[in-house]
PDB file of N, CA, C and O in Angstrom, chain B, residues numbered from 101:
ATOM      1  N   MET B 101       0.851  -1.190   0.000  1.00  0.00           N
ATOM      2  CA  MET B 101       0.000   0.000   0.000  1.00  0.00           C
ATOM      3  C   MET B 101       0.890   1.245   0.000  1.00  0.00           C
ATOM      4  O   MET B 101       1.747   1.393   0.872  1.00  0.00           O
ATOM      5  N   PRO B 102       0.693   2.135  -0.966  1.00  0.00           N
ATOM      6  CA  PRO B 102       1.486   3.358  -1.000  1.00  0.00           C
ATOM      7  C   PRO B 102       1.121   4.297   0.150  1.00  0.00           C
ATOM      8  O   PRO B 102       0.021   4.225   0.698  1.00  0.00           O
ATOM      9  N   ASP B 103       2.050   5.168   0.505  1.00  0.00           N
ATOM     10  CA  ASP B 103       1.808   6.183   1.539  1.00  0.00           C
ATOM     11  C   ASP B 103       0.902   7.261   0.949  1.00  0.00           C
ATOM     12  O   ASP B 103       1.287   7.947   0.002  1.00  0.00           O
ATOM     13  N   LEU B 104      -0.289   7.410   1.499  1.00  0.00           N
ATOM     14  CA  LEU B 104      -1.256   8.384   0.976  1.00  0.00           C
ATOM     15  C   LEU B 104      -1.300   9.672   1.794  1.00  0.00           C
ATOM     16  O   LEU B 104      -2.124  10.546   1.524  1.00  0.00           O
ATOM     17  N   SER B 105      -0.425   9.799   2.786  1.00  0.00           N
ATOM     18  CA  SER B 105      -0.467  10.962   3.677  1.00  0.00           C
ATOM     19  C   SER B 105      -0.193  12.280   2.958  1.00  0.00           C
ATOM     20  O   SER B 105      -0.648  13.330   3.412  1.00  0.00           O
ATOM     21  N   ARG B 106       0.538  12.248   1.852  1.00  0.00           N
ATOM     22  CA  ARG B 106       0.856  13.479   1.121  1.00  0.00           C
ATOM     23  C   ARG B 106       0.185  13.508  -0.250  1.00  0.00           C
ATOM     24  O   ARG B 106       0.568  14.292  -1.118  1.00  0.00           O
ATOM     25  N   ALA B 107      -0.799  12.666  -0.436  1.00  0.00           N
ATOM     26  CA  ALA B 107      -1.480  12.591  -1.734  1.00  0.00           C
ATOM     27  C   ALA B 107      -2.251  13.878  -1.997  1.00  0.00           C
ATOM     28  O   ALA B 107      -2.854  14.453  -1.090  1.00  0.00           O
ATOM     29  N   TYR B 108      -2.222  14.316  -3.238  1.00  0.00           N
ATOM     30  CA  TYR B 108      -3.016  15.465  -3.681  1.00  0.00           C
ATOM     31  C   TYR B 108      -4.271  14.905  -4.332  1.00  0.00           C
ATOM     32  O   TYR B 108      -4.214  14.375  -5.442  1.00  0.00           O
ATOM     33  N   TRP B 109      -5.405  15.020  -3.645  1.00  0.00           N
ATOM     34  CA  TRP B 109      -6.666  14.474  -4.118  1.00  0.00           C
ATOM     35  C   TRP B 109      -7.380  15.518  -4.961  1.00  0.00           C
ATOM     36  O   TRP B 109      -7.404  16.698  -4.612  1.00  0.00           O
ATOM     37  N   ARG B 110      -7.959  15.082  -6.070  1.00  0.00           N
ATOM     38  CA  ARG B 110      -8.696  16.014  -6.941  1.00  0.00           C
ATOM     39  C   ARG B 110     -10.006  15.377  -7.381  1.00  0.00           C
ATOM     40  O   ARG B 110     -10.146  14.155  -7.422  1.00  0.00           O
ATOM     41  N   THR B 111     -10.952  16.235  -7.705  1.00  0.00           N
ATOM     42  CA  THR B 111     -12.246  15.775  -8.195  1.00  0.00           C
ATOM     43  C   THR B 111     -12.394  16.210  -9.649  1.00  0.00           C
ATOM     44  O   THR B 111     -11.695  17.108 -10.118  1.00  0.00           O
ATOM     45  N   SER B 112     -13.292  15.572 -10.336  1.00  0.00           N
ATOM     46  CA  SER B 112     -13.546  15.885 -11.726  1.00  0.00           C
ATOM     47  C   SER B 112     -14.242  17.239 -11.856  1.00  0.00           C
ATOM     48  O   SER B 112     -14.991  17.654 -10.971  1.00  0.00           O
ATOM     49  N   SER B 113     -13.984  17.912 -12.962  1.00  0.00           N
ATOM     50  CA  SER B 113     -14.702  19.158 -13.245  1.00  0.00           C
ATOM     51  C   SER B 113     -16.175  18.888 -13.512  1.00  0.00           C
ATOM     52  O   SER B 113     -16.977  19.821 -13.546  1.00  0.00           O
ATOM     53  N   HIS B 114     -16.546  17.616 -13.703  1.00  0.00           N
ATOM     54  CA  HIS B 114     -17.936  17.234 -13.927  1.00  0.00           C
ATOM     55  C   HIS B 114     -18.666  16.892 -12.629  1.00  0.00           C
ATOM     56  O   HIS B 114     -19.812  16.445 -12.661  1.00  0.00           O
ATOM     57  N   SER B 115     -18.011  17.099 -11.495  1.00  0.00           N
ATOM     58  CA  SER B 115     -18.607  16.766 -10.202  1.00  0.00           C
ATOM     59  C   SER B 115     -19.734  17.731  -9.865  1.00  0.00           C
ATOM     60  O   SER B 115     -19.859  18.799 -10.464  1.00  0.00           O
ATOM     61  N   SER B 116     -20.546  17.335  -8.900  1.00  0.00           N
ATOM     62  CA  SER B 116     -21.616  18.216  -8.437  1.00  0.00           C
ATOM     63  C   SER B 116     -21.012  19.441  -7.756  1.00  0.00           C
ATOM     64  O   SER B 116     -19.825  19.451  -7.431  1.00  0.00           O
ATOM     65  N   GLN B 117     -21.818  20.462  -7.542  1.00  0.00           N
ATOM     66  CA  GLN B 117     -21.343  21.665  -6.875  1.00  0.00           C
ATOM     67  C   GLN B 117     -20.712  21.295  -5.536  1.00  0.00           C
ATOM     68  O   GLN B 117     -21.318  20.578  -4.739  1.00  0.00           O
ATOM     69  N   GLY B 118     -19.533  21.768  -5.296  1.00  0.00           N
ATOM     70  CA  GLY B 118     -18.853  21.492  -4.045  1.00  0.00           C
ATOM     71  C   GLY B 118     -18.172  20.146  -4.003  1.00  0.00           C
ATOM     72  O   GLY B 118     -17.452  19.853  -3.048  1.00  0.00           O
ATOM     73  N   GLY B 119     -18.378  19.321  -5.008  1.00  0.00           N
ATOM     74  CA  GLY B 119     -17.718  18.031  -5.068  1.00  0.00           C
ATOM     75  C   GLY B 119     -18.117  17.066  -3.966  1.00  0.00           C
ATOM     76  O   GLY B 119     -17.312  16.227  -3.562  1.00  0.00           O
ATOM     77  N   GLN B 120     -19.325  17.167  -3.481  1.00  0.00           N
ATOM     78  CA  GLN B 120     -19.743  16.328  -2.361  1.00  0.00           C
ATOM     79  C   GLN B 120     -20.217  14.938  -2.763  1.00  0.00           C
ATOM     80  O   GLN B 120     -20.229  14.030  -1.931  1.00  0.00           O
ATOM     81  N   ASP B 121     -20.599  14.758  -3.993  1.00  0.00           N
ATOM     82  CA  ASP B 121     -21.133  13.470  -4.440  1.00  0.00           C
ATOM     83  C   ASP B 121     -20.288  12.894  -5.558  1.00  0.00           C
ATOM     84  O   ASP B 121     -20.764  12.710  -6.678  1.00  0.00           O
ATOM     85  N   CYS B 122     -19.037  12.611  -5.251  1.00  0.00           N
ATOM     86  CA  CYS B 122     -18.169  12.120  -6.301  1.00  0.00           C
ATOM     87  C   CYS B 122     -17.017  11.326  -5.706  1.00  0.00           C
ATOM     88  O   CYS B 122     -16.900  11.166  -4.491  1.00  0.00           O
ATOM     89  N   VAL B 123     -16.195  10.850  -6.579  1.00  0.00           N
ATOM     90  CA  VAL B 123     -14.961  10.207  -6.149  1.00  0.00           C
ATOM     91  C   VAL B 123     -13.823  11.194  -6.344  1.00  0.00           C
ATOM     92  O   VAL B 123     -13.931  12.139  -7.125  1.00  0.00           O
ATOM     93  N   GLU B 124     -12.751  10.969  -5.638  1.00  0.00           N
ATOM     94  CA  GLU B 124     -11.542  11.763  -5.776  1.00  0.00           C
ATOM     95  C   GLU B 124     -10.410  10.827  -6.182  1.00  0.00           C
ATOM     96  O   GLU B 124     -10.397   9.652  -5.814  1.00  0.00           O
ATOM     97  N   VAL B 125      -9.472  11.358  -6.937  1.00  0.00           N
ATOM     98  CA  VAL B 125      -8.327  10.544  -7.369  1.00  0.00           C
ATOM     99  C   VAL B 125      -7.035  11.257  -7.008  1.00  0.00           C
ATOM    100  O   VAL B 125      -6.976  12.484  -6.927  1.00  0.00           O
ATOM    101  N   ALA B 126      -6.007  10.453  -6.795  1.00  0.00           N
ATOM    102  CA  ALA B 126      -4.663  10.975  -6.549  1.00  0.00           C
ATOM    103  C   ALA B 126      -3.691  10.141  -7.368  1.00  0.00           C
ATOM    104  O   ALA B 126      -3.637   8.920  -7.224  1.00  0.00           O
ATOM    105  N   GLY B 127      -2.933  10.794  -8.218  1.00  0.00           N
ATOM    106  CA  GLY B 127      -1.913  10.106  -8.998  1.00  0.00           C
ATOM    107  C   GLY B 127      -0.664   9.901  -8.151  1.00  0.00           C
ATOM    108  O   GLY B 127      -0.050  10.862  -7.689  1.00  0.00           O
ATOM    109  N   LEU B 128      -0.305   8.669  -7.959  1.00  0.00           N
ATOM    110  CA  LEU B 128       0.859   8.318  -7.137  1.00  0.00           C
ATOM    111  C   LEU B 128       1.722   7.341  -7.921  1.00  0.00           C
ATOM    112  O   LEU B 128       1.917   6.198  -7.507  1.00  0.00           O
ATOM    113  N   ALA B 129       2.234   7.799  -9.050  1.00  0.00           N
ATOM    114  CA  ALA B 129       2.964   6.914  -9.971  1.00  0.00           C
ATOM    115  C   ALA B 129       3.754   5.859  -9.205  1.00  0.00           C
ATOM    116  O   ALA B 129       4.509   6.188  -8.290  1.00  0.00           O
ATOM    117  N   PRO B 130       3.585   4.624  -9.569  1.00  0.00           N
ATOM    118  CA  PRO B 130       2.945   4.081 -10.765  1.00  0.00           C
ATOM    119  C   PRO B 130       1.490   3.670 -10.555  1.00  0.00           C
ATOM    120  O   PRO B 130       0.950   2.909 -11.357  1.00  0.00           O
ATOM    121  N   VAL B 131       0.846   4.154  -9.497  1.00  0.00           N
ATOM    122  CA  VAL B 131      -0.543   3.776  -9.229  1.00  0.00           C
ATOM    123  C   VAL B 131      -1.423   5.009  -9.132  1.00  0.00           C
ATOM    124  O   VAL B 131      -0.933   6.136  -9.061  1.00  0.00           O
ATOM    125  N   VAL B 132      -2.735   4.777  -9.131  1.00  0.00           N
ATOM    126  CA  VAL B 132      -3.729   5.821  -8.912  1.00  0.00           C
ATOM    127  C   VAL B 132      -4.582   5.375  -7.734  1.00  0.00           C
ATOM    128  O   VAL B 132      -5.032   4.231  -7.680  1.00  0.00           O
ATOM    129  N   ALA B 133      -4.802   6.284  -6.794  1.00  0.00           N
ATOM    130  CA  ALA B 133      -5.658   5.992  -5.644  1.00  0.00           C
ATOM    131  C   ALA B 133      -7.014   6.658  -5.865  1.00  0.00           C
ATOM    132  O   ALA B 133      -7.089   7.761  -6.405  1.00  0.00           O
ATOM    133  N   VAL B 134      -8.079   5.984  -5.447  1.00  0.00           N
ATOM    134  CA  VAL B 134      -9.444   6.486  -5.617  1.00  0.00           C
ATOM    135  C   VAL B 134     -10.146   6.386  -4.264  1.00  0.00           C
ATOM    136  O   VAL B 134     -10.013   5.383  -3.563  1.00  0.00           O
ATOM    137  N   ARG B 135     -10.896   7.435  -3.898  1.00  0.00           N
ATOM    138  CA  ARG B 135     -11.644   7.416  -2.639  1.00  0.00           C
ATOM    139  C   ARG B 135     -12.980   8.122  -2.811  1.00  0.00           C
ATOM    140  O   ARG B 135     -13.187   8.855  -3.778  1.00  0.00           O
ATOM    141  N   ASP B 136     -13.879   7.896  -1.871  1.00  0.00           N
ATOM    142  CA  ASP B 136     -15.189   8.542  -1.828  1.00  0.00           C
ATOM    143  C   ASP B 136     -15.022   9.924  -1.206  1.00  0.00           C
ATOM    144  O   ASP B 136     -14.469  10.048  -0.113  1.00  0.00           O
ATOM    145  N   SER B 137     -15.489  10.954  -1.886  1.00  0.00           N
ATOM    146  CA  SER B 137     -15.335  12.320  -1.367  1.00  0.00           C
ATOM    147  C   SER B 137     -16.060  12.528  -0.045  1.00  0.00           C
ATOM    148  O   SER B 137     -15.659  13.382   0.746  1.00  0.00           O
ATOM    149  N   LYS B 138     -17.110  11.772   0.207  1.00  0.00           N
ATOM    150  CA  LYS B 138     -17.864  11.913   1.460  1.00  0.00           C
ATOM    151  C   LYS B 138     -17.198  11.191   2.625  1.00  0.00           C
ATOM    152  O   LYS B 138     -17.571  11.401   3.779  1.00  0.00           O
ATOM    153  N   ASP B 139     -16.215  10.343   2.334  1.00  0.00           N
ATOM    154  CA  ASP B 139     -15.544   9.558   3.374  1.00  0.00           C
ATOM    155  C   ASP B 139     -14.038   9.538   3.116  1.00  0.00           C
ATOM    156  O   ASP B 139     -13.474   8.482   2.829  1.00  0.00           O
ATOM    157  N   PRO B 140     -13.381  10.701   3.216  1.00  0.00           N
ATOM    158  CA  PRO B 140     -11.961  10.772   2.865  1.00  0.00           C
ATOM    159  C   PRO B 140     -11.056   9.909   3.746  1.00  0.00           C
ATOM    160  O   PRO B 140      -9.948   9.566   3.334  1.00  0.00           O
ATOM    161  N   ASP B 141     -11.498   9.562   4.924  1.00  0.00           N
ATOM    162  CA  ASP B 141     -10.698   8.698   5.798  1.00  0.00           C
ATOM    163  C   ASP B 141     -11.054   7.223   5.639  1.00  0.00           C
ATOM    164  O   ASP B 141     -10.463   6.359   6.287  1.00  0.00           O
ATOM    165  N   GLY B 142     -12.014   6.947   4.780  1.00  0.00           N
ATOM    166  CA  GLY B 142     -12.458   5.576   4.551  1.00  0.00           C
ATOM    167  C   GLY B 142     -11.515   4.819   3.637  1.00  0.00           C
ATOM    168  O   GLY B 142     -10.392   5.259   3.392  1.00  0.00           O
ATOM    169  N   PRO B 143     -11.965   3.691   3.137  1.00  0.00           N
ATOM    170  CA  PRO B 143     -11.112   2.850   2.294  1.00  0.00           C
ATOM    171  C   PRO B 143     -10.759   3.535   0.969  1.00  0.00           C
ATOM    172  O   PRO B 143     -11.512   4.357   0.447  1.00  0.00           O
ATOM    173  N   LYS B 144      -9.608   3.171   0.459  1.00  0.00           N
ATOM    174  CA  LYS B 144      -9.142   3.659  -0.834  1.00  0.00           C
ATOM    175  C   LYS B 144      -8.926   2.482  -1.764  1.00  0.00           C
ATOM    176  O   LYS B 144      -8.547   1.391  -1.337  1.00  0.00           O
ATOM    177  N   LEU B 145      -9.168   2.718  -3.017  1.00  0.00           N
ATOM    178  CA  LEU B 145      -8.922   1.727  -4.056  1.00  0.00           C
ATOM    179  C   LEU B 145      -7.624   2.119  -4.748  1.00  0.00           C
ATOM    180  O   LEU B 145      -7.480   3.251  -5.209  1.00  0.00           O
ATOM    181  N   ILE B 146      -6.682   1.187  -4.822  1.00  0.00           N
ATOM    182  CA  ILE B 146      -5.399   1.445  -5.469  1.00  0.00           C
ATOM    183  C   ILE B 146      -5.366   0.670  -6.783  1.00  0.00           C
ATOM    184  O   ILE B 146      -5.530  -0.550  -6.795  1.00  0.00           O
ATOM    185  N   LEU B 147      -5.155   1.381  -7.882  1.00  0.00           N
ATOM    186  CA  LEU B 147      -5.167   0.775  -9.220  1.00  0.00           C
ATOM    187  C   LEU B 147      -3.836   0.996  -9.919  1.00  0.00           C
ATOM    188  O   LEU B 147      -3.249   2.074  -9.826  1.00  0.00           O
ATOM    189  N   ASP B 148      -3.360  -0.032 -10.622  1.00  0.00           N
ATOM    190  CA  ASP B 148      -2.180   0.174 -11.452  1.00  0.00           C
ATOM    191  C   ASP B 148      -2.626   0.873 -12.741  1.00  0.00           C
ATOM    192  O   ASP B 148      -3.821   1.061 -12.970  1.00  0.00           O
ATOM    193  N   ALA B 149      -1.664   1.252 -13.573  1.00  0.00           N
ATOM    194  CA  ALA B 149      -1.975   2.027 -14.777  1.00  0.00           C
ATOM    195  C   ALA B 149      -2.954   1.324 -15.706  1.00  0.00           C
ATOM    196  O   ALA B 149      -3.849   1.963 -16.258  1.00  0.00           O
ATOM    197  N   ALA B 150      -2.795   0.015 -15.886  1.00  0.00           N
ATOM    198  CA  ALA B 150      -3.685  -0.733 -16.784  1.00  0.00           C
ATOM    199  C   ALA B 150      -5.114  -0.768 -16.235  1.00  0.00           C
ATOM    200  O   ALA B 150      -6.073  -0.598 -16.987  1.00  0.00           O
ATOM    201  N   ALA B 151      -5.253  -0.987 -14.939  1.00  0.00           N
ATOM    202  CA  ALA B 151      -6.592  -1.033 -14.333  1.00  0.00           C
ATOM    203  C   ALA B 151      -7.255   0.341 -14.373  1.00  0.00           C
ATOM    204  O   ALA B 151      -8.455   0.436 -14.630  1.00  0.00           O
ATOM    205  N   TRP B 152      -6.491   1.411 -14.122  1.00  0.00           N
ATOM    206  CA  TRP B 152      -7.024   2.773 -14.187  1.00  0.00           C
ATOM    207  C   TRP B 152      -7.506   3.094 -15.600  1.00  0.00           C
ATOM    208  O   TRP B 152      -8.581   3.666 -15.780  1.00  0.00           O
ATOM    209  N   SER B 153      -6.716   2.729 -16.587  1.00  0.00           N
ATOM    210  CA  SER B 153      -7.084   2.961 -17.973  1.00  0.00           C
ATOM    211  C   SER B 153      -8.365   2.213 -18.330  1.00  0.00           C
ATOM    212  O   SER B 153      -9.247   2.765 -18.987  1.00  0.00           O
ATOM    213  N   SER B 154      -8.464   0.972 -17.903  1.00  0.00           N
ATOM    214  CA  SER B 154      -9.670   0.172 -18.165  1.00  0.00           C
ATOM    215  C   SER B 154     -10.890   0.780 -17.486  1.00  0.00           C
ATOM    216  O   SER B 154     -11.963   0.860 -18.086  1.00  0.00           O
ATOM    217  N   LEU B 155     -10.730   1.207 -16.243  1.00  0.00           N
ATOM    218  CA  LEU B 155     -11.852   1.803 -15.503  1.00  0.00           C
ATOM    219  C   LEU B 155     -12.328   3.085 -16.171  1.00  0.00           C
ATOM    220  O   LEU B 155     -13.529   3.262 -16.374  1.00  0.00           O
ATOM    221  N   THR B 156     -11.411   3.981 -16.514  1.00  0.00           N
ATOM    222  CA  THR B 156     -11.833   5.238 -17.134  1.00  0.00           C
ATOM    223  C   THR B 156     -12.453   5.015 -18.508  1.00  0.00           C
ATOM    224  O   THR B 156     -13.390   5.719 -18.883  1.00  0.00           O
ATOM    225  N   ARG B 157     -11.944   4.052 -19.258  1.00  0.00           N
ATOM    226  CA  ARG B 157     -12.530   3.722 -20.565  1.00  0.00           C
ATOM    227  C   ARG B 157     -13.960   3.212 -20.380  1.00  0.00           C
ATOM    228  O   ARG B 157     -14.856   3.603 -21.129  1.00  0.00           O
ATOM    229  N   LEU B 158     -14.180   2.350 -19.398  1.00  0.00           N
ATOM    230  CA  LEU B 158     -15.511   1.817 -19.116  1.00  0.00           C
ATOM    231  C   LEU B 158     -16.478   2.913 -18.686  1.00  0.00           C
ATOM    232  O   LEU B 158     -17.622   2.947 -19.140  1.00  0.00           O
ATOM    233  N   VAL B 159     -16.025   3.804 -17.814  1.00  0.00           N
ATOM    234  CA  VAL B 159     -16.878   4.897 -17.343  1.00  0.00           C
ATOM    235  C   VAL B 159     -17.263   5.813 -18.499  1.00  0.00           C
ATOM    236  O   VAL B 159     -18.423   6.204 -18.631  1.00  0.00           O
ATOM    237  N   ARG B 160     -16.294   6.149 -19.325  1.00  0.00           N
ATOM    238  CA  ARG B 160     -16.585   7.030 -20.481  1.00  0.00           C
ATOM    239  C   ARG B 160     -17.581   6.390 -21.452  1.00  0.00           C
ATOM    240  O   ARG B 160     -18.466   7.067 -21.976  1.00  0.00           O
ATOM    241  N   SER B 161     -17.430   5.087 -21.687  1.00  0.00           N
ATOM    242  CA  SER B 161     -18.320   4.419 -22.642  1.00  0.00           C
ATOM    243  C   SER B 161     -19.730   4.264 -22.087  1.00  0.00           C
ATOM    244  O   SER B 161     -20.691   4.255 -22.857  1.00  0.00           O
ATOM    245  N   SER B 162     -19.877   4.143 -20.789  1.00  0.00           N
ATOM    246  CA  SER B 162     -21.210   3.976 -20.209  1.00  0.00           C
ATOM    247  C   SER B 162     -21.885   5.317 -19.947  1.00  0.00           C
ATOM    248  O   SER B 162     -23.103   5.367 -19.773  1.00  0.00           O
ATOM    249  N   ALA B 163     -21.112   6.411 -19.917  1.00  0.00           N
ATOM    250  CA  ALA B 163     -21.678   7.727 -19.668  1.00  0.00           C
ATOM    251  C   ALA B 163     -22.243   8.368 -20.927  1.00  0.00           C
ATOM    252  O   ALA B 163     -23.026   9.314 -20.845  1.00  0.00           O
ATOM    253  N   GLY B 164     -21.853   7.861 -22.089  1.00  0.00           N
ATOM    254  CA  GLY B 164     -22.247   8.489 -23.347  1.00  0.00           C
ATOM    255  C   GLY B 164     -23.529   7.983 -23.799  1.00  0.00           C
ATOM    256  O   GLY B 164     -24.022   8.400 -24.847  1.00  0.00           O
TER     257      GLY B 164
END
């Protein structure tokens, strides 16, 4: 598990006002961490580059 104490978390520009109902991501090469914006101290999902690419491709294809 990577050290997330200094992670810079960001939300999508497509998030709801205030970013309260979304996920946040932090790029921590070579992985990406994902968390629930409503529970920043809760569990995090850690994805390698291939898994992150697959997830974002799936989300984009299902959102259109």
